[in-house]
N, C-alpha and C positions, 0 to 999 in steps of 0.2 A: 520711189519704186526702183528696184534693182532687177535687171533681167539676168537670168542665169543661162550660161552657155550650155545647152543640153548636149552638145557634141563632145564635151569633155567628160571623162569618167568622174564619178562623185569622189573617188579617192585616188589620187595620183599614185603611181607605183612607188615613188620614194617616200610616201607618207605611210604612217602606221597608226593603228588604233590602240590606245592603251585601255584594254578591257578591264583591268584591275581598277584604274582610275574611274572609269565610267561606272563600274559596280559600286565603288565607294561613294560616288555621288548619288547613285540611286538609293543606297542604304541611308545616307544622310537625309535625302528628301523624304523617304519613308518615315524615318525617325521624327523629323520635324513636322510632318503632316498628320501624325497620329493624334487622335482626339480622345482624351479621357472624359467619359461621360459621367462617371460617378466613382467614388472611392470610399464607400461606406465601410466603417471599421478600419480604415487605413490599411487595407490588405496589400496595397502597392506603395512603394516598390516591393516586389517579391524578394524576400530575404529569408530563405529557409534556414532553419537551424541545422547544424551539422548532424548528420544521421537521420534527418527527416525524409519523408517521402512526398514527392510532388507527382500528382496524377495529372497527366495531360490527356484530355479527352476531346474527341471530335476528329473526324476524318480530315478536316481542313488543316489540322496541325501537321499531317503527314503528306497531304495532297493539296498544296496551296492553290487557291484561285487568285490570280494576280492580274487578270485581264477579262475583258468581256468575251463575246463570241462573235462569229461572223467576221466582218471587215476590221474589227478592232483587235483581232488576234495578231500577236507579234511572235517572233522567234528570238527569245532571249539568249544571251550568251551564258547566263548563269542565273539560277533561282535559289534563293535561300529558303530552306525548309525549317519552319518554326520548331518542329520536334527536334531536329538535329541541333539547332542553335541552343535550345533549352538544355538538351543533354550535354553538349559540350560546355556551356556556360555554368551549369550547376554541378558538374561532375565532382568537384571537390567538396561540395556542401551537402548535397542531397541525392537520393536515388530518384531518378525520373522514370516513371512507368507510363505506358500508353495503352489506351483503349479507344477503338474507333467510335463507338457509341451510336453511330448511324451510318447508313449507306448514302452515297451520293448517286442520284439517278435511280438505279435498281435498289429497291428497299425491301427485298424479300426476307432478309434475315435481321431486320431491325430489332425485333424482340430479344434475340440472343445478344446482339451487339449492345443493346441498352442494359441488359442484365450484367454483362461483363463490366460496363462502365460504372454502374451503380456499385458493384462489389469493390471495384478499385477505389472509387470515391469514398466509400465507407472506411477503407483502411488508410486513406491519405491524410497528411497534415495540411496540404495545400492542394487545391483543385483548380486547374486552368482549363477552360472549356473553349474550344474553337468552333464557332458557328458561322454560317453564311449562306449565301444564295448559290444554288447550282447554276451552271452555264445556261441551261434552258430558260431560267428566269431572268436572264440578263442578255439575251440574244436579240439582235436586231430583227424586226419584222414580227415580233410577238409582244402583246401587251399583257402585263400582269393584271389580274382582276382583284388583287389584294396587296397589302404591304407587310404581311406576316412572313416570318421565317417558315421553312417547310415544317409541316406538322410533326414529322418524325423527330426533328431537332427539338421542337418545343416540348414534346412528350418526354424526351430524354432529359431536357433541362429541368423540368419540374420533378422528375424522378431523382435527379442528382440533388436538388434543393431539399428533398425530403430526408436525405441522409448526410448532408454536409451543409453547414450554415454560412460558409464564406466561399462563394464561387467567384472566380475571376473569369469573365467572359470576354473573349476576343472576337470581334465581328469582322468578317471579310465579305464585303459586298460593295458593289458600285452604285446600287440603287437604294432608296430609302427602305428601312424596315421598322416595323412597330416594335418598341421595347416596353411600352406601358403595361403590357399584360404579364410581364415577368421581371421587370427591373427591380422590384421590391425583394426579389429573392437573392 
């Protein structure tokens, strides 16, 4: 047991924090903790042909959820955004286009967003779909009554599967979600 002297500041004035090093460590940890559930048809690793089009669909590609809610919220020094990373990483090989596909929280325009996503998927050579749980489903003090993704995301996913036969789904969630109702897509 080691006692910490609370009278001393956590970071002395002559010390500094290497935010780039910390960010590199966080990226490495994220990379090493990713879990590949299935790779039917060997669609991964994503290697688009030169001149092809990659559709990135799902609001979580542009608005990442990387933490819970309530007391688990942190103030990050930097957040990588999947859409930006895909655009910069694939820029020499493929055109990357985005459609939100669904709303997070307020879902008044889901039908329009879903139609835009379906049209984009219909034109795409590759489709990468970002799904996950909204903050209110992973906040302290609330119990989920089911383990499904939000209905608007599932409706969109099934609509995408109707027009494209090889979907790459990226899940962003801290709690368990059921995949058995759609993983065959």
